[in-house]
C-alpha positions as CSV (number, residue, x, y, z in Angstrom):
1,M,0.1,0.0,0.0
2,V,1.5,3.4,-0.9
3,R,1.3,6.0,1.6
4,V,-0.5,9.3,0.7
5,K,1.7,12.5,0.6
6,R,-0.4,15.2,0.8
7,G,2.3,17.9,2.3
8,N,1.4,20.8,-0.3
9,V,-2.5,20.3,-0.1
10,A,-2.2,20.2,3.9
11,R,0.0,23.3,3.8
12,K,-2.1,25.2,1.6
13,R,-5.2,24.5,3.8
14,R,-3.2,25.6,6.9
15,K,-2.0,28.6,5.4
16,K,-5.5,29.6,4.1
17,I,-6.9,29.2,7.6
18,L,-4.0,31.4,9.2
19,Q,-4.5,33.8,6.6
20,F,-8.4,34.2,7.6
21,A,-7.3,34.4,11.3
22,K,-4.9,37.5,10.7
23,G,-5.7,40.0,13.1
24,Y,-7.0,37.6,15.8
25,R,-5.1,38.1,19.2
26,G,-2.4,35.6,20.6
27,A,-2.8,32.3,19.6
28,H,-5.9,32.7,17.7
29,S,-3.9,34.1,14.7
30,R,-0.8,31.8,15.1
31,L,-1.7,28.2,16.1
32,F,-3.7,26.2,13.6
33,R,-6.1,24.2,15.7
34,V,-7.0,27.3,17.8
35,A,-7.3,29.5,14.8
36,N,-9.3,26.8,13.0
37,Q,-11.9,27.0,15.7
38,Q,-11.9,31.0,15.9
39,V,-12.4,31.1,12.1
40,M,-15.1,28.7,12.1
41,K,-16.9,30.7,14.7
42,A,-16.3,33.9,13.0
43,L,-17.7,32.6,9.7
44,R,-20.9,31.5,11.7
45,Y,-21.4,34.7,13.4
46,S,-20.9,36.4,10.0
47,Y,-23.5,34.5,8.1
48,I,-26.0,35.1,11.1
49,G,-25.0,38.8,11.0
50,R,-25.7,39.0,7.5
51,K,-29.3,38.0,8.4
52,Q,-29.6,40.2,11.2
53,K,-28.3,43.4,9.5
54,K,-31.3,43.1,7.2
55,R,-33.7,43.0,10.1
56,T,-32.1,46.0,11.8
57,F,-32.2,48.1,8.7
58,R,-35.8,47.2,8.1
59,K,-36.3,48.1,11.7
60,L,-34.5,51.5,11.2
61,W,-36.2,52.2,7.8
62,I,-39.7,51.8,9.3
63,T,-38.9,53.8,12.4
64,R,-37.8,56.9,10.0
65,I,-40.8,56.4,7.7
66,N,-43.1,56.2,10.9
67,A,-41.3,59.7,12.1
68,A,-41.5,61.5,8.7
69,S,-45.2,60.3,8.5
70,R,-46.2,61.5,12.0
71,L,-44.8,65.0,11.0
72,N,-47.6,65.0,8.1
73,G,-50.2,63.9,10.6
74,L,-50.2,60.1,9.8
75,S,-49.0,56.9,11.4
76,Y,-47.2,54.4,9.7
77,S,-49.6,51.9,9.7
78,R,-52.2,54.3,8.1
79,L,-49.5,55.4,5.6
80,I,-48.9,51.8,4.3
């Protein structure tokens, strides 16, 4: 049985993760295992954050439209 040599692939994979972890503090940017955990966590949060951003902006827009419509003697619900 021939052994699998994947030095190049493994190095590229690790380098990519450490590149993602640039700017993290301490071992989080230097050690692969810790950096990998932090990068995975960050990617999860960024995915969730993109959804939350849409919610918060919608909320802000509604608030602004409501304030503007009340200046003209109308509530948001009546305007819509």
